[in-house]
C-alpha positions as CSV (number, residue, x, y, z in Angstrom):
1,X,19.0,18.2,-7.2
2,X,17.4,21.4,-8.2
3,X,13.8,20.2,-8.3
4,X,14.3,17.9,-11.3
5,X,13.7,14.8,-9.2
6,X,10.2,13.5,-8.9
7,X,10.7,13.5,-5.1
8,X,11.6,17.2,-5.1
9,X,8.4,18.4,-6.8
10,X,5.3,19.5,-4.9
11,X,2.3,17.6,-6.2
12,X,-1.4,18.0,-5.3
13,X,-2.8,14.7,-4.2
14,X,-6.5,14.0,-4.8
15,X,-8.8,12.5,-2.2
16,X,-9.1,9.2,-4.0
17,X,-5.4,8.6,-3.8
18,X,-5.2,9.7,-0.2
19,X,-8.1,7.3,0.7
20,X,-6.5,4.4,-1.2
21,X,-3.2,5.1,0.6
22,X,-4.9,5.1,4.0
23,X,-6.6,1.8,3.1
24,X,-3.3,0.2,2.1
25,X,-1.7,1.4,5.4
26,X,-4.5,0.0,7.5
27,X,-4.2,-3.4,5.7
28,X,-0.4,-3.3,6.3
29,X,-1.0,-2.6,10.0
30,X,-3.6,-5.4,10.3
31,X,-1.1,-7.9,8.6
32,X,1.6,-6.9,11.1
33,X,-0.7,-7.4,14.0
34,X,-2.3,-10.7,12.9
35,X,-1.4,-14.0,14.4
36,X,-2.0,-17.1,12.3
37,X,-4.4,-15.1,10.2
38,X,-4.6,-14.4,6.5
39,X,-0.9,-15.1,6.0
40,X,0.4,-17.6,8.6
41,X,4.0,-17.1,7.7
42,X,5.0,-14.0,9.7
43,X,8.0,-13.2,7.4
44,X,5.8,-13.3,4.3
45,X,3.1,-11.2,6.1
46,X,5.6,-8.5,6.9
47,X,6.9,-8.5,3.3
48,X,3.4,-8.1,1.9
49,X,2.8,-5.4,4.5
50,X,6.0,-3.7,3.3
51,X,4.7,-3.7,-0.3
52,X,1.4,-2.2,0.8
53,X,3.2,0.5,2.8
54,X,5.5,1.4,-0.1
55,X,2.5,1.7,-2.5
56,X,0.7,3.8,0.1
57,X,3.7,6.1,0.4
58,X,3.9,6.6,-3.3
59,X,0.2,7.3,-3.7
60,X,0.0,9.6,-0.7
61,X,2.9,11.7,-2.1
62,X,1.4,12.1,-5.5
63,X,3.6,9.6,-7.2
64,X,1.7,7.2,-9.5
65,X,2.3,3.5,-9.5
66,X,2.8,1.8,-12.8
67,X,-0.5,0.5,-14.0
68,X,0.2,-3.2,-13.6
69,X,1.8,-2.7,-10.2
70,X,-1.3,-0.7,-9.0
71,X,-3.7,-3.4,-10.3
72,X,-1.7,-6.1,-8.6
73,X,-1.5,-4.1,-5.3
74,X,-5.3,-3.4,-5.5
75,X,-6.0,-7.1,-6.2
76,X,-3.8,-8.2,-3.3
77,X,-5.4,-5.6,-1.0
78,X,-8.9,-6.8,-1.9
79,X,-8.0,-10.5,-1.3
80,X,-6.3,-9.6,2.0
81,X,-9.3,-7.6,3.1
82,X,-11.6,-10.5,2.5
83,X,-9.3,-13.0,4.2
84,X,-8.9,-10.7,7.3
85,X,-12.7,-10.4,7.6
86,X,-13.2,-14.1,7.8
């Protein structure tokens, strides 16, 4: 590809994005381990965990999420965090 792909370029990742990615990964792991918790449907819980993991991977590698996607993932993560703490 010759470095023209966004996946081929080396990008510096700031601490904020790394921390957010770690938070998303931790939430994804908690969803996969929960039993009848925040999302009782296991298939749905795993799909939501997949979205969090994918967003984390993009952020951790310096690839920005589209603004509306990032807002939605942050909102979902906040709601899940609250539900898992109950």
